[in-house]
N, CA, C and O atoms as a CHARMM CRD file, in Angstrom:
* protein
*
  344
    1    1 MET  N      0.82600  -1.11100  -0.05800 PROA 1      0.00000
    2    1 MET  CA     0.02500  -0.05900  -0.07500 PROA 1      0.00000
    3    1 MET  C      0.90300   1.22200   0.11800 PROA 1      0.00000
    4    1 MET  O      0.49600   2.23300  -0.45300 PROA 1      0.00000
    5    2 LEU  N      1.90500   1.29900   0.75500 PROA 2      0.00000
    6    2 LEU  CA     2.87700   2.26700   0.92600 PROA 2      0.00000
    7    2 LEU  C      3.50800   2.64700  -0.58700 PROA 2      0.00000
    8    2 LEU  O      3.65100   3.82500  -0.91400 PROA 2      0.00000
    9    3 GLU  N      3.85200   1.59300  -1.43300 PROA 3      0.00000
   10    3 GLU  CA     4.38600   1.90000  -2.62100 PROA 3      0.00000
   11    3 GLU  C      3.35200   2.59000  -3.57900 PROA 3      0.00000
   12    3 GLU  O      3.73400   3.48600  -4.33200 PROA 3      0.00000
   13    4 ALA  N      2.09700   2.19600  -3.55600 PROA 4      0.00000
   14    4 ALA  CA     1.07700   2.94600  -4.21500 PROA 4      0.00000
   15    4 ALA  C      0.93600   4.46500  -3.91200 PROA 4      0.00000
   16    4 ALA  O      0.58600   5.26200  -4.78300 PROA 4      0.00000
   17    5 ILE  N      1.18500   4.77400  -2.81600 PROA 5      0.00000
   18    5 ILE  CA     0.99700   6.10800  -2.27500 PROA 5      0.00000
   19    5 ILE  C      2.04300   6.86300  -2.89000 PROA 5      0.00000
   20    5 ILE  O      1.82700   7.97300  -3.37600 PROA 5      0.00000
   21    6 VAL  N      3.30800   6.24700  -2.89400 PROA 6      0.00000
   22    6 VAL  CA     4.61200   6.95900  -3.35900 PROA 6      0.00000
   23    6 VAL  C      4.48500   7.07300  -4.85700 PROA 6      0.00000
   24    6 VAL  O      4.86600   8.06700  -5.47500 PROA 6      0.00000
   25    7 VAL  N      3.99100   6.12400  -5.35500 PROA 7      0.00000
   26    7 VAL  CA     3.77500   6.31800  -6.97000 PROA 7      0.00000
   27    7 VAL  C      2.90200   7.55100  -7.27500 PROA 7      0.00000
   28    7 VAL  O      3.30700   8.53100  -7.90100 PROA 7      0.00000
   29    8 VAL  N      1.79700   7.41700  -6.82300 PROA 8      0.00000
   30    8 VAL  CA     0.77400   8.42000  -6.94300 PROA 8      0.00000
   31    8 VAL  C      1.26700   9.87600  -6.47700 PROA 8      0.00000
   32    8 VAL  O      0.84000  10.89100  -7.02700 PROA 8      0.00000
   33    9 THR  N      2.16300   9.90600  -5.46400 PROA 9      0.00000
   34    9 THR  CA     2.65500  11.31100  -5.13400 PROA 9      0.00000
   35    9 THR  C      3.69500  11.64000  -6.26000 PROA 9      0.00000
   36    9 THR  O      3.70400  12.77300  -6.74100 PROA 9      0.00000
   37   10 LYS  N      4.47000  10.79100  -6.64200 PROA 10     0.00000
   38   10 LYS  CA     5.34400  11.30100  -7.66800 PROA 10     0.00000
   39   10 LYS  C      4.61000  11.68800  -8.99500 PROA 10     0.00000
   40   10 LYS  O      4.99500  12.54800  -9.78600 PROA 10     0.00000
   41   11 PHE  N      3.51700  10.93100  -9.10600 PROA 11     0.00000
   42   11 PHE  CA     2.70100  11.08800 -10.48400 PROA 11     0.00000
   43   11 PHE  C      2.09200  12.49200 -10.47800 PROA 11     0.00000
   44   11 PHE  O      2.07900  13.21300 -11.47500 PROA 11     0.00000
   45   12 ASN  N      1.56300  12.84700  -9.23000 PROA 12     0.00000
   46   12 ASN  CA     0.83100  14.16900  -8.95000 PROA 12     0.00000
   47   12 ASN  C      2.01800  15.29700  -9.03600 PROA 12     0.00000
   48   12 ASN  O      1.84500  16.35400  -9.64400 PROA 12     0.00000
   49   13 ALA  N      3.18200  14.98300  -8.39700 PROA 13     0.00000
   50   13 ALA  CA     4.29700  16.09600  -8.47100 PROA 13     0.00000
   51   13 ALA  C      4.67300  16.39500  -9.80300 PROA 13     0.00000
   52   13 ALA  O      4.92800  17.55300 -10.13300 PROA 13     0.00000
   53   14 PHE  N      4.74100  15.26400 -10.74600 PROA 14     0.00000
   54   14 PHE  CA     5.08300  15.53900 -12.15600 PROA 14     0.00000
   55   14 PHE  C      4.07500  16.42700 -12.82200 PROA 14     0.00000
   56   14 PHE  O      4.48400  17.41700 -13.42900 PROA 14     0.00000
   57   15 PHE  N      2.69700  16.14000 -12.75700 PROA 15     0.00000
   58   15 PHE  CA     1.85400  17.01100 -13.24800 PROA 15     0.00000
   59   15 PHE  C      1.82700  18.44800 -12.69300 PROA 15     0.00000
   60   15 PHE  O      1.68000  19.43300 -13.41600 PROA 15     0.00000
   61   16 TYR  N      1.97300  18.49200 -11.40700 PROA 16     0.00000
   62   16 TYR  CA     1.99700  19.82200 -10.77600 PROA 16     0.00000
   63   16 TYR  C      3.13400  20.79500 -11.36100 PROA 16     0.00000
   64   16 TYR  O      2.94500  21.98300 -11.62200 PROA 16     0.00000
   65   17 SER  N      4.32000  20.11600 -11.52200 PROA 17     0.00000
   66   17 SER  CA     5.64500  20.94500 -12.10000 PROA 17     0.00000
   67   17 SER  C      5.33900  21.30100 -13.46400 PROA 17     0.00000
   68   17 SER  O      5.67700  22.39700 -13.90900 PROA 17     0.00000
   69   18 MET  N      4.57000  20.23500 -14.32800 PROA 18     0.00000
   70   18 MET  CA     4.18800  20.59000 -15.70400 PROA 18     0.00000
   71   18 MET  C      3.23600  21.66700 -15.72500 PROA 18     0.00000
   72   18 MET  O      3.38900  22.53700 -16.58200 PROA 18     0.00000
   73   19 PHE  N      2.18300  21.75300 -14.83700 PROA 19     0.00000
   74   19 PHE  CA     1.34800  22.81000 -14.87800 PROA 19     0.00000
   75   19 PHE  C      1.86500  24.30600 -14.40300 PROA 19     0.00000
   76   19 PHE  O      1.37600  25.37900 -14.75600 PROA 19     0.00000
   77   20 VAL  N      3.04300  24.08400 -13.46100 PROA 20     0.00000
   78   20 VAL  CA     3.55200  25.47300 -13.13900 PROA 20     0.00000
   79   20 VAL  C      4.44400  25.98500 -14.48300 PROA 20     0.00000
   80   20 VAL  O      4.42700  27.15600 -14.86500 PROA 20     0.00000
   81   21 ARG  N      5.09000  25.09900 -15.02300 PROA 21     0.00000
   82   21 ARG  CA     5.99100  25.45900 -16.35700 PROA 21     0.00000
   83   21 ARG  C      5.01900  26.00700 -17.51400 PROA 21     0.00000
   84   21 ARG  O      5.36300  27.02700 -18.11100 PROA 21     0.00000
   85   22 ILE  N      3.97800  25.44900 -17.80300 PROA 22     0.00000
   86   22 ILE  CA     2.93100  25.82300 -18.65500 PROA 22     0.00000
   87   22 ILE  C      2.36600  27.38100 -18.21800 PROA 22     0.00000
   88   22 ILE  O      2.33000  28.38200 -18.93500 PROA 22     0.00000
   89   23 THR  N      2.01300  27.26100 -17.04400 PROA 23     0.00000
   90   23 THR  CA     1.52700  28.61000 -16.48600 PROA 23     0.00000
   91   23 THR  C      2.50900  29.83700 -16.60400 PROA 23     0.00000
   92   23 THR  O      2.07900  30.94900 -16.91100 PROA 23     0.00000
   93   24 ILE  N      3.90000  29.59000 -16.34100 PROA 24     0.00000
   94   24 ILE  CA     4.95100  30.50800 -16.40900 PROA 24     0.00000
   95   24 ILE  C      4.98200  30.88800 -17.91600 PROA 24     0.00000
   96   24 ILE  O      5.17600  32.07600 -18.17300 PROA 24     0.00000
   97   25 LEU  N      4.82600  30.08600 -18.85300 PROA 25     0.00000
   98   25 LEU  CA     4.96200  30.16400 -20.23600 PROA 25     0.00000
   99   25 LEU  C      4.03100  30.95200 -20.71800 PROA 25     0.00000
  100   25 LEU  O      4.32600  31.80300 -21.55600 PROA 25     0.00000
  101   26 CYS  N      2.70300  30.78600 -20.24500 PROA 26     0.00000
  102   26 CYS  CA     1.55700  31.44900 -20.70300 PROA 26     0.00000
  103   26 CYS  C      1.64500  32.99000 -20.24100 PROA 26     0.00000
  104   26 CYS  O      1.21700  33.87900 -20.97800 PROA 26     0.00000
  105   27 LEU  N      2.20200  33.25600 -19.02300 PROA 27     0.00000
  106   27 LEU  CA     2.20600  34.50700 -18.57200 PROA 27     0.00000
  107   27 LEU  C      3.31100  35.25900 -19.29500 PROA 27     0.00000
  108   27 LEU  O      3.12600  36.44900 -19.54700 PROA 27     0.00000
  109   28 LEU  N      4.54600  34.61000 -19.68100 PROA 28     0.00000
  110   28 LEU  CA     5.40800  35.33700 -20.34900 PROA 28     0.00000
  111   28 LEU  C      4.87900  35.59200 -21.80600 PROA 28     0.00000
  112   28 LEU  O      5.14400  36.66300 -22.35200 PROA 28     0.00000
  113   29 ALA  N      4.19600  34.70700 -22.39600 PROA 29     0.00000
  114   29 ALA  CA     3.52200  34.96300 -23.64600 PROA 29     0.00000
  115   29 ALA  C      2.63000  36.24400 -23.62900 PROA 29     0.00000
  116   29 ALA  O      2.79800  37.14600 -24.45000 PROA 29     0.00000
  117   30 SER  N      1.62000  36.28800 -22.60100 PROA 30     0.00000
  118   30 SER  CA     0.78800  37.23000 -22.58700 PROA 30     0.00000
  119   30 SER  C      1.50900  38.67000 -22.08700 PROA 30     0.00000
  120   30 SER  O      0.96600  39.68300 -22.52700 PROA 30     0.00000
  121   31 ALA  N      2.45500  38.82400 -21.38000 PROA 31     0.00000
  122   31 ALA  CA     3.30300  39.90700 -21.38900 PROA 31     0.00000
  123   31 ALA  C      3.84500  40.32100 -22.66700 PROA 31     0.00000
  124   31 ALA  O      3.76200  41.53000 -22.88100 PROA 31     0.00000
  125   32 THR  N      4.34400  39.65700 -23.50600 PROA 32     0.00000
  126   32 THR  CA     4.85000  40.15600 -24.66800 PROA 32     0.00000
  127   32 THR  C      3.73000  40.54000 -25.66800 PROA 32     0.00000
  128   32 THR  O      3.96000  41.37400 -26.54400 PROA 32     0.00000
  129   33 SER  N      2.54800  39.95600 -25.55000 PROA 33     0.00000
  130   33 SER  CA     1.50200  40.14900 -26.43800 PROA 33     0.00000
  131   33 SER  C      0.99400  41.56300 -26.37100 PROA 33     0.00000
  132   33 SER  O      0.28300  41.98500 -27.28300 PROA 33     0.00000
  133   34 HSD  N      1.36500  42.43900 -25.18300 PROA 34     0.00000
  134   34 HSD  CA     0.67300  43.70300 -25.04300 PROA 34     0.00000
  135   34 HSD  C      1.41600  44.83800 -25.97600 PROA 34     0.00000
  136   34 HSD  O      1.09900  46.01900 -26.11900 PROA 34     0.00000
  137   35 SER  N      2.37000  44.19700 -26.49200 PROA 35     0.00000
  138   35 SER  CA     3.40700  45.33200 -27.23700 PROA 35     0.00000
  139   35 SER  C      3.06200  45.36100 -28.76000 PROA 35     0.00000
  140   35 SER  O      3.84300  45.88100 -29.55500 PROA 35     0.00000
  141   36 ALA  N      1.76500  44.74100 -29.19800 PROA 36     0.00000
  142   36 ALA  CA     1.49900  44.61400 -30.46700 PROA 36     0.00000
  143   36 ALA  C      1.02100  46.08500 -31.04300 PROA 36     0.00000
  144   36 ALA  O      0.61200  46.93600 -30.25300 PROA 36     0.00000
  145   37 ILE  N      1.08200  46.29400 -32.20800 PROA 37     0.00000
  146   37 ILE  CA     0.67700  47.47500 -32.86200 PROA 37     0.00000
  147   37 ILE  C     -0.79000  47.45800 -33.40500 PROA 37     0.00000
  148   37 ILE  O     -1.11000  46.58000 -34.20600 PROA 37     0.00000
  149   38 LEU  N     -1.66100  48.36900 -33.00800 PROA 38     0.00000
  150   38 LEU  CA    -2.91200  48.23200 -33.62800 PROA 38     0.00000
  151   38 LEU  C     -2.88600  48.58000 -35.00600 PROA 38     0.00000
  152   38 LEU  O     -2.04900  49.29700 -35.55400 PROA 38     0.00000
  153   39 ALA  N     -3.92600  47.98500 -35.55500 PROA 39     0.00000
  154   39 ALA  CA    -4.31900  48.21800 -37.09200 PROA 39     0.00000
  155   39 ALA  C     -4.58100  49.80900 -37.41100 PROA 39     0.00000
  156   39 ALA  O     -4.90600  50.60100 -36.52700 PROA 39     0.00000
  157   40 VAL  N     -4.42400  50.12300 -38.59400 PROA 40     0.00000
  158   40 VAL  CA    -4.87600  51.31500 -38.88100 PROA 40     0.00000
  159   40 VAL  C     -6.26500  51.43400 -39.21400 PROA 40     0.00000
  160   40 VAL  O     -6.82600  50.63500 -39.96400 PROA 40     0.00000
  161   41 GLU  N     -6.91600  52.55100 -38.59700 PROA 41     0.00000
  162   41 GLU  CA    -8.33300  52.76900 -38.68500 PROA 41     0.00000
  163   41 GLU  C     -8.70600  53.06100 -40.16800 PROA 41     0.00000
  164   41 GLU  O     -8.11400  53.95100 -40.77800 PROA 41     0.00000
  165   42 ARG  N     -9.66900  52.32700 -40.74300 PROA 42     0.00000
  166   42 ARG  CA   -10.08500  52.68200 -42.09100 PROA 42     0.00000
  167   42 ARG  C    -11.31200  51.94100 -42.43900 PROA 42     0.00000
  168   42 ARG  O    -11.63000  50.91500 -41.83800 PROA 42     0.00000
  169   43 ALA  N    -12.04300  52.47300 -43.45300 PROA 43     0.00000
  170   43 ALA  CA   -13.31300  51.85200 -43.93200 PROA 43     0.00000
  171   43 ALA  C    -13.33900  51.85100 -45.37000 PROA 43     0.00000
  172   43 ALA  O    -13.31400  52.91700 -45.98500 PROA 43     0.00000
  173   44 ASP  N    -13.39300  50.56600 -46.04600 PROA 44     0.00000
  174   44 ASP  CA   -13.20400  50.49800 -47.51800 PROA 44     0.00000
  175   44 ASP  C    -14.57400  49.97900 -48.13800 PROA 44     0.00000
  176   44 ASP  O    -15.30600  49.31400 -47.40500 PROA 44     0.00000
  177   45 ALA  N    -14.90700  50.20500 -49.25700 PROA 45     0.00000
  178   45 ALA  CA   -16.02900  49.94400 -50.07900 PROA 45     0.00000
  179   45 ALA  C    -15.61300  49.31500 -51.35700 PROA 45     0.00000
  180   45 ALA  O    -14.79800  49.91800 -52.05600 PROA 45     0.00000
  181   46 LEU  N    -16.04200  48.27000 -51.70300 PROA 46     0.00000
  182   46 LEU  CA   -15.69300  47.60300 -52.89800 PROA 46     0.00000
  183   46 LEU  C    -16.94700  46.98100 -53.81700 PROA 46     0.00000
  184   46 LEU  O    -17.91000  46.41700 -53.29700 PROA 46     0.00000
  185   47 TYR  N    -16.83000  47.12300 -54.92100 PROA 47     0.00000
  186   47 TYR  CA   -17.92700  46.46100 -55.80000 PROA 47     0.00000
  187   47 TYR  C    -17.22600  45.53000 -56.82300 PROA 47     0.00000
  188   47 TYR  O    -16.65800  46.04300 -57.78700 PROA 47     0.00000
  189   48 HSD  N    -17.24000  44.23900 -56.66600 PROA 48     0.00000
  190   48 HSD  CA   -16.79800  43.31100 -57.52100 PROA 48     0.00000
  191   48 HSD  C    -17.68600  42.70500 -58.64300 PROA 48     0.00000
  192   48 HSD  O    -18.86800  42.42200 -58.44900 PROA 48     0.00000
  193   49 SER  N    -17.01100  42.51200 -59.89600 PROA 49     0.00000
  194   49 SER  CA   -17.86300  41.86800 -61.11600 PROA 49     0.00000
  195   49 SER  C    -17.08900  41.02400 -61.86700 PROA 49     0.00000
  196   49 SER  O    -15.96900  41.36100 -62.25300 PROA 49     0.00000
  197   50 TYR  N    -17.66100  39.77900 -62.15200 PROA 50     0.00000
  198   50 TYR  CA   -17.04700  39.00200 -63.14400 PROA 50     0.00000
  199   50 TYR  C    -18.08400  38.33600 -64.04500 PROA 50     0.00000
  200   50 TYR  O    -19.02300  37.70000 -63.56400 PROA 50     0.00000
  201   51 ASP  N    -17.90200  38.49200 -65.37600 PROA 51     0.00000
  202   51 ASP  CA   -18.61600  38.08000 -66.38500 PROA 51     0.00000
  203   51 ASP  C    -17.88200  37.16200 -67.51200 PROA 51     0.00000
  204   51 ASP  O    -17.21200  37.63200 -68.43100 PROA 51     0.00000
  205   52 GLY  N    -18.12300  35.73900 -67.28700 PROA 52     0.00000
  206   52 GLY  CA   -17.44700  34.97800 -68.40300 PROA 52     0.00000
  207   52 GLY  C    -17.78700  33.74300 -68.33600 PROA 52     0.00000
  208   52 GLY  O    -18.07500  33.43000 -67.18000 PROA 52     0.00000
  209   53 GLY  N    -17.90900  32.61400 -69.33600 PROA 53     0.00000
  210   53 GLY  CA   -18.28000  31.46600 -69.39100 PROA 53     0.00000
  211   53 GLY  C    -19.74900  31.39500 -69.11900 PROA 53     0.00000
  212   53 GLY  O    -20.16400  30.44400 -68.45800 PROA 53     0.00000
  213   54 GLY  N    -20.55900  32.28400 -69.55100 PROA 54     0.00000
  214   54 GLY  CA   -22.02500  32.14400 -69.19400 PROA 54     0.00000
  215   54 GLY  C    -22.28700  32.28200 -67.60100 PROA 54     0.00000
  216   54 GLY  O    -23.38600  31.92300 -67.17800 PROA 54     0.00000
  217   55 VAL  N    -21.34600  32.77300 -66.73100 PROA 55     0.00000
  218   55 VAL  CA   -21.60000  33.12900 -65.47700 PROA 55     0.00000
  219   55 VAL  C    -21.27500  34.45300 -65.04800 PROA 55     0.00000
  220   55 VAL  O    -20.21800  35.02600 -65.31500 PROA 55     0.00000
  221   56 VAL  N    -22.28900  34.95800 -64.32100 PROA 56     0.00000
  222   56 VAL  CA   -22.26000  36.37900 -63.71100 PROA 56     0.00000
  223   56 VAL  C    -21.93900  36.40900 -62.22500 PROA 56     0.00000
  224   56 VAL  O    -22.77600  35.99400 -61.42400 PROA 56     0.00000
  225   57 ILE  N    -20.75000  36.88900 -61.81400 PROA 57     0.00000
  226   57 ILE  CA   -20.71800  36.95600 -60.22800 PROA 57     0.00000
  227   57 ILE  C    -20.26700  38.35900 -59.96200 PROA 57     0.00000
  228   57 ILE  O    -19.26300  38.87000 -60.45800 PROA 57     0.00000
  229   58 ASP  N    -21.26900  39.04800 -58.96800 PROA 58     0.00000
  230   58 ASP  CA   -20.92600  40.32800 -58.70600 PROA 58     0.00000
  231   58 ASP  C    -21.44300  40.58000 -57.24800 PROA 58     0.00000
  232   58 ASP  O    -22.17600  39.71600 -56.76700 PROA 58     0.00000
  233   59 GLY  N    -21.17400  41.53300 -56.60200 PROA 59     0.00000
  234   59 GLY  CA   -21.72500  42.13300 -55.29500 PROA 59     0.00000
  235   59 GLY  C    -20.70500  42.93400 -54.62000 PROA 59     0.00000
  236   59 GLY  O    -19.55500  43.11700 -55.02100 PROA 59     0.00000
  237   60 PRO  N    -21.26900  43.41800 -53.49900 PROA 60     0.00000
  238   60 PRO  CA   -20.43700  44.53000 -52.62700 PROA 60     0.00000
  239   60 PRO  C    -19.55400  43.86000 -51.62400 PROA 60     0.00000
  240   60 PRO  O    -19.70500  42.67600 -51.32200 PROA 60     0.00000
  241   61 SER  N    -18.69900  44.57200 -51.15000 PROA 61     0.00000
  242   61 SER  CA   -17.83200  44.18800 -50.00300 PROA 61     0.00000
  243   61 SER  C    -17.51100  45.50000 -49.17000 PROA 61     0.00000
  244   61 SER  O    -17.05800  46.52500 -49.68100 PROA 61     0.00000
  245   62 PHE  N    -17.79300  45.34400 -47.86500 PROA 62     0.00000
  246   62 PHE  CA   -17.54800  46.48000 -47.03700 PROA 62     0.00000
  247   62 PHE  C    -16.43100  46.20500 -45.92700 PROA 62     0.00000
  248   62 PHE  O    -16.61100  45.18100 -45.26900 PROA 62     0.00000
  249   63 LEU  N    -15.46100  46.86500 -45.66700 PROA 63     0.00000
  250   63 LEU  CA   -14.36800  46.51100 -44.54900 PROA 63     0.00000
  251   63 LEU  C    -14.28000  47.74700 -43.75500 PROA 63     0.00000
  252   63 LEU  O    -14.19800  48.87500 -44.24200 PROA 63     0.00000
  253   64 VAL  N    -14.30500  47.43600 -42.39000 PROA 64     0.00000
  254   64 VAL  CA   -14.28200  48.56000 -41.20300 PROA 64     0.00000
  255   64 VAL  C    -13.18100  48.16900 -40.47300 PROA 64     0.00000
  256   64 VAL  O    -13.15100  46.95300 -40.28100 PROA 64     0.00000
  257   65 LYS  N    -12.26200  48.79700 -39.99900 PROA 65     0.00000
  258   65 LYS  CA   -11.18600  48.52200 -38.89200 PROA 65     0.00000
  259   65 LYS  C    -11.31500  49.75300 -37.83000 PROA 65     0.00000
  260   65 LYS  O    -11.15600  50.91900 -38.18900 PROA 65     0.00000
  261   66 LYS  N    -11.57300  49.43700 -36.68300 PROA 66     0.00000
  262   66 LYS  CA   -11.72400  50.55500 -35.68800 PROA 66     0.00000
  263   66 LYS  C    -10.95900  50.06100 -34.28700 PROA 66     0.00000
  264   66 LYS  O    -11.00700  48.96300 -33.73300 PROA 66     0.00000
  265   67 ASN  N    -10.28600  51.19200 -33.94500 PROA 67     0.00000
  266   67 ASN  CA    -9.38700  50.90500 -32.75500 PROA 67     0.00000
  267   67 ASN  C    -10.33900  51.67100 -31.41600 PROA 67     0.00000
  268   67 ASN  O    -10.94100  52.73900 -31.53300 PROA 67     0.00000
  269   68 VAL  N    -10.29000  50.91600 -30.30200 PROA 68     0.00000
  270   68 VAL  CA   -10.91500  51.20500 -29.11800 PROA 68     0.00000
  271   68 VAL  C    -10.04500  51.46400 -27.89800 PROA 68     0.00000
  272   68 VAL  O     -9.48200  50.55300 -27.29000 PROA 68     0.00000
  273   69 ALA  N     -9.95700  52.82700 -27.54600 PROA 69     0.00000
  274   69 ALA  CA    -9.17700  53.17200 -26.37200 PROA 69     0.00000
  275   69 ALA  C     -7.85700  52.61400 -26.32300 PROA 69     0.00000
  276   69 ALA  O     -7.36400  52.19100 -25.27700 PROA 69     0.00000
  277   70 ASP  N     -7.16500  52.60100 -27.64300 PROA 70     0.00000
  278   70 ASP  CA    -5.63000  52.40000 -27.78600 PROA 70     0.00000
  279   70 ASP  C     -5.55900  50.95700 -27.29600 PROA 70     0.00000
  280   70 ASP  O     -4.37800  50.62200 -27.20600 PROA 70     0.00000
  281   71 ILE  N     -6.33800  50.05700 -26.97300 PROA 71     0.00000
  282   71 ILE  CA    -6.12100  48.63000 -26.36500 PROA 71     0.00000
  283   71 ILE  C     -6.57100  47.74100 -27.48900 PROA 71     0.00000
  284   71 ILE  O     -5.82100  46.89000 -27.96800 PROA 71     0.00000
  285   72 PHE  N     -7.74300  47.93100 -27.88900 PROA 72     0.00000
  286   72 PHE  CA    -8.44000  46.78300 -28.75900 PROA 72     0.00000
  287   72 PHE  C     -8.55300  47.41700 -30.36000 PROA 72     0.00000
  288   72 PHE  O     -8.64800  48.61000 -30.64800 PROA 72     0.00000
  289   73 SER  N     -8.51400  46.25800 -31.30400 PROA 73     0.00000
  290   73 SER  CA    -8.67500  46.72500 -32.55500 PROA 73     0.00000
  291   73 SER  C     -9.79300  45.83200 -33.10400 PROA 73     0.00000
  292   73 SER  O     -9.63000  44.62000 -32.96000 PROA 73     0.00000
  293   74 PHE  N    -10.92000  46.26700 -33.72000 PROA 74     0.00000
  294   74 PHE  CA   -11.90000  45.50900 -34.13000 PROA 74     0.00000
  295   74 PHE  C    -11.96100  45.49100 -35.71600 PROA 74     0.00000
  296   74 PHE  O    -11.80800  46.54100 -36.34000 PROA 74     0.00000
  297   75 THR  N    -12.15800  44.43700 -36.27600 PROA 75     0.00000
  298   75 THR  CA   -12.36600  44.37700 -37.62300 PROA 75     0.00000
  299   75 THR  C    -13.79900  43.81300 -38.14000 PROA 75     0.00000
  300   75 THR  O    -14.20700  42.76400 -37.64000 PROA 75     0.00000
  301   76 GLY  N    -14.46500  44.38500 -38.98900 PROA 76     0.00000
  302   76 GLY  CA   -15.74200  43.87500 -39.65400 PROA 76     0.00000
  303   76 GLY  C    -15.54600  44.00600 -41.17300 PROA 76     0.00000
  304   76 GLY  O    -15.03600  44.94400 -41.78500 PROA 76     0.00000
  305   77 ASN  N    -16.04600  42.89700 -41.63100 PROA 77     0.00000
  306   77 ASN  CA   -16.24000  42.64000 -43.24500 PROA 77     0.00000
  307   77 ASN  C    -17.41600  41.92900 -43.61300 PROA 77     0.00000
  308   77 ASN  O    -17.76200  40.82500 -43.19000 PROA 77     0.00000
  309   78 TYR  N    -18.16500  42.85500 -44.66300 PROA 78     0.00000
  310   78 TYR  CA   -19.22700  42.14000 -45.20100 PROA 78     0.00000
  311   78 TYR  C    -19.07900  42.00100 -46.59900 PROA 78     0.00000
  312   78 TYR  O    -18.69800  42.91400 -47.33100 PROA 78     0.00000
  313   79 TYR  N    -19.41500  40.72100 -47.02000 PROA 79     0.00000
  314   79 TYR  CA   -19.03200  40.44400 -48.66500 PROA 79     0.00000
  315   79 TYR  C    -20.07800  39.61100 -49.08100 PROA 79     0.00000
  316   79 TYR  O    -20.44800  38.64100 -48.41900 PROA 79     0.00000
  317   80 VAL  N    -20.64700  39.99900 -50.31500 PROA 80     0.00000
  318   80 VAL  CA   -21.70000  39.26800 -50.81000 PROA 80     0.00000
  319   80 VAL  C    -21.13900  38.91500 -52.18600 PROA 80     0.00000
  320   80 VAL  O    -20.56000  39.79700 -52.82000 PROA 80     0.00000
  321   81 GLY  N    -21.26500  37.72400 -52.67700 PROA 81     0.00000
  322   81 GLY  CA   -20.95100  37.25100 -54.13100 PROA 81     0.00000
  323   81 GLY  C    -22.23200  36.56000 -54.58000 PROA 81     0.00000
  324   81 GLY  O    -22.61900  35.47300 -54.14900 PROA 81     0.00000
  325   82 MET  N    -22.87100  37.33400 -55.52700 PROA 82     0.00000
  326   82 MET  CA   -24.20700  36.79100 -56.14800 PROA 82     0.00000
  327   82 MET  C    -23.71200  36.16600 -57.31200 PROA 82     0.00000
  328   82 MET  O    -22.90900  36.78100 -58.01500 PROA 82     0.00000
  329   83 VAL  N    -24.15100  34.81500 -57.67000 PROA 83     0.00000
  330   83 VAL  CA   -23.87200  34.27100 -58.85300 PROA 83     0.00000
  331   83 VAL  C    -25.07700  33.78100 -59.52800 PROA 83     0.00000
  332   83 VAL  O    -26.01500  33.17800 -59.00900 PROA 83     0.00000
  333   84 THR  N    -24.92400  34.12500 -60.77500 PROA 84     0.00000
  334   84 THR  CA   -26.18200  33.97300 -61.62900 PROA 84     0.00000
  335   84 THR  C    -25.63600  33.44200 -62.97900 PROA 84     0.00000
  336   84 THR  O    -24.62400  33.94900 -63.46300 PROA 84     0.00000
  337   85 SER  N    -26.32300  32.37900 -63.62200 PROA 85     0.00000
  338   85 SER  CA   -26.05600  31.83600 -64.80300 PROA 85     0.00000
  339   85 SER  C    -27.37400  31.65000 -65.62700 PROA 85     0.00000
  340   85 SER  O    -28.42800  31.26300 -65.12300 PROA 85     0.00000
  341   86 ALA  N    -27.21200  31.95600 -66.89900 PROA 86     0.00000
  342   86 ALA  CA   -28.44800  31.90900 -67.67100 PROA 86     0.00000
  343   86 ALA  C    -28.08300  31.11000 -69.07000 PROA 86     0.00000
  344   86 ALA  O    -28.95500  30.92400 -69.92000 PROA 86     0.00000
């Protein structure tokens, strides 16, 4: 019975040490991620069109990039590709 307790204790100690190492690596990675450069704020509108081989593909695309409080950057894209063939 004592041997089983020793094995379980060594097993738990191994996973605890791995947990500590992974936690330290995650903290270091998050500390370096704060130095990222935010995207340039912009708004784009595009209309695309293709006509060939009996197929017509066209539609609009809108892209918006917005920074909030110099911490977050949001990107939104709306894209429509309508396909018709006759």
